[in-house]
N, C-alpha and C positions, 0 to 999 in steps of 0.2 A: 834162578835167573829168569826163566820163562814166567814163573808165578809173579815175580816182581814186575816184569814188563806187562803182564796181563792186568795187574792192578792199576798200573799207570794209565793204560789205554782205557780201562773201565772208568777211572776217575775223569778222564778227558771226555768220554761219552756222557757221563753224568753231568758235567759242567755244561756241555753242549745242550742237553735237554733242559736243564734248569733255566738257562738263559732265555729260552723261548723266542720272544719277538726280537731280542738283540741278536740272537744267532741268525734269524731269518734276514734281518737288516744287513748283517755282515756278509751273508751268502749272496744276497741280491746285489749288493754294491760291488762285490768281487766279480760276480757274473756280468754285470754291466761293463766293468773294466775290460774283461776278456772279450765281450761282444764288440766293444769299440775297436779294440786292437785287431780282432779277427776280421771284422767288417772292412776296415781300412786295408788289411792285407789282401782281401779278395778284390776290393775296388782297384787297388794299385796293380794287382796282377792282371785284372781285366783290361785296364788302360794300356799297360805295357804290352800285353799280348795282342791287343788290337793294333797298336802302333807297329809292332813287328809284322803282323799279318798284312797291314796296309803297305809297309815298306817292301815286303816280299812280292806283292802284287803290282807294285808300281813299275811302269816301264817309262822309257824316255823317248820322246818323239821330237824330231827336228824337221821343221817345215821349210821347204825350199821354194824360192821364187821361180816363176815359169821360165825366165831367161837363162837359168843356170844349166849348162850342158850336163847331160846324163853321165858323161865320163867323170866329171868332177864329183858327182854324188857317189859313183861307184868307187872312185879312188878313196874317198873318205870312209866308205863302208869297209874296204879292204884294210885301210889303216887302223880302224877301230878293232877289227877282228884279229889282226896280227899283233897289235900292241897291248891290248887290254884283255883281262880275263872276264869275258862276258858270256852270258848264257846263250844269247842269240842276237844277231843283227839282221834286220829284214828291210829290204828296199821295197817300198810301196809306190808303184807307178800310178799315173793318173787313171789308167784303166782298172788297176787293182782297187784304187780308191772309189771309183765309180761302182764297181761290183759290190763293194762293201756297202756303199750308200743304198744300193737297190735291195739289199737284204735287211735293212733296218726296219724296225717296227714303227713305221710312220705311214700316214695316209698316201695313197697313190698320187694324188694331185701334187703333193710336196715332192715326192720322188721324181715326178716328170719335169720338175723345174731344172734338173740337171740331166743332161743327155750327153751322148758321145760327141756331138757337134758343139755343145755348149757346156764344157766341163771346167769349172773354176777350181775344182778340188786340187790341192797341192800334192806334189810328190813328197814323200816323207821317208826318213830312216827311223825304224823302231828298234830300240836297244833295250835288252833286258839284262839285269845283273842284280844279284842279291846284295852286292857290296855298294853302299852309297858313296864310298870314296871313289870308286871307279867312275860312277855316273857324274860325280862332281868334276873329276879330271877331264872327262869327255866334254862336259858343259863348257869348261874353261877353253878347251881347244876350239869348240864351235863358236865361242864368243870372241875369239881372237880376230885380228885384222885380216887374216887369210880368208875368213869366211864372212866378213862383213859385206853386205850387199848380195849375199847368196842365201843365207838363212834368215828368215824374218821372225821365227818364233821357235823357242825351245820349251817344252812342257815341264821338264824336270824341276827347275827352280820353284814353280808353283806347287808341285807335289811335295817338294822338300819342306816348304813352309808349313804344310799340313802336318807332316811328321814331327817337325820341331815343336809345333804347338801342342801336339799330343804328348811329346816327351816332357814338356814343361808342366802339363797337367798331371802327368804321372809323378813328377818330382814334388809338385805341390801337394798331391794326395798323400804321398809318402811322408812328407814333413808334417802335414796336418795330423795324420794318424799317430805319428810319434809324439807330438805335443799333447794331443788329447789323451793318448794312452798314458803318458806320464802323469797328467793331471788326475785322471780317474784312478790310476794306481795309487797316487798319493792320498786321495780321498778314501779309497778302500783300506789303505794301511792305517789311516787315522781311525776309521770306524772299528776295525779289528783291534787296534791298540786300546781304544776306549772300552770296547766290549770286555777284553781281558782285564783291564784295570777295574771295571765295575765288578767283575767276577771275583777278583782278588779282594776287593773291599767287602763284598757281601760274605765272603768266606774267611774273613780275617781271624775270627775266633777259632774256627775249625783249623786253620793253618797253624795258629799258635799252639793249639793242643797237639797237633801232629809233631811239631818241632819239640815240644816238651817231652813227648813219649819216645823221642829219639829217631823220628823219621829223617831220612837223608835229604840233602838239598835237592837231589835229582827227583826224588819221589814227590817232593812238594812242587817243584817247578815244571817238570815234564808234562803233567796232565794239562796244563794251560797251553803248552805247545801242541799237544795232541788235539785239543779243542780247536785251536786255530787251523791246524792241518785239515780238520774235517770241513771247515769253512771253504778252504781252498779246493779240496777234492770235490765237494758237492757243487761248488761254483763251476768247476771244469766240466762236470757231468751235465749240468744244465746248459752250459754254453755249447757243448757238443750237440746236444739234442736240438737246440734252437738253430744253430748254424746249419746243420745238415738237413733240417726240416725246411729251412728257408731257401735252400739251394735251388729248388725247382722254380720258385718265384724269380730268383735272380737270373737263372738261365733263360726263362721266358722273356724277361725284360731285356736281357742282352740281345737275344735273337731279334726281338721286335725293333729295338732302337739301333742296333749295330748290324743290320742285315747285309751290309756291304762286305763283311768279312765272315768267314767261318770261325765262330768263337764258341767252343764247347766248354764253358766254365765248369760245369758239373763234373765232367769226366776228368778234367785237369785237376780239380780240387781233390777228387777221390784218388787220383794217382799220387797226390802229395798228402794223403790222409795222415800218415804217421808224423810227418813234419809239422802239420798243423796241430795235431793232438799233443805232441811233445812240447811245442811252443806254448800252448795253453796250460799244460800241466806245470811247466817250468815257471811261467809268470804267476799262476795261481798259488803255487806252493811257496815261491820266493816271497810274495807279498804277505802271505799268511804267517809263515815262520818268522820272517824278519820283524814284522810289526809286533807279534806276540813275544818274541825274544826281547825286544826293546822294552815292552811293557813289564814283563817279568823282571827284567834286570833293574828297572827303575823302582818298581813298587814292592818287590820281594827282596829284602836284604838278607 
């Protein structure tokens, strides 16, 4: 049994080496497919992680007109605290707003434009919640007739637009990755299919002799499956090296361009190391075995 299996594997290796440039082409095409799929997985993860990080950091601010009694603002603060599951609700008085203004990193001349006697800064309620549904419900209350003429601006709808745009980008990246992955997978399958087909044609006489001397069907067919499996395994190996070697560049680019959120792609990818590896192995092996099996079935009767 083991000797029979060893001979099949040996023949598969022999076919692989004999094909030379065809084997290299099949490996490179499969590697390209896996790289496309993996790259889009990482991009999609980065966009979604960024969107989630932005959403977690977003707070909601309601700006009140100067003629609104402080009691009305405090009543709304109490209502939000008691009715909704929020992380915090903070009332920022005009004095608090002035103190914040004075601590900003701007030149002193600009700071001096706003003083205790001349303070146009509005009173605000700052609300924090990780649940966007809660913030949406609070926004609806603040936009109701009860608070018309009291609140002149609510920041959350503007922030929500940013989150929605990022979600749309993530969905687009996911769909694009899927489509390109399918296209490249089909091209890889065709390359491997034709490589096995050419191998079968080039060894036609040898195969006929093997059949005449009583070689079993599996002994004749399985070496071609082993050959294709080697394409998939080597492609996965190359993809792993390229992917994790390029992570440093990806991480640097993410920090440079997405510095408004903490985004450690490298550590997160490493934490999902086995999921990524298993996905690559699955795709590489499925493409290789499926295409070789179809080729063997069609050209080896």
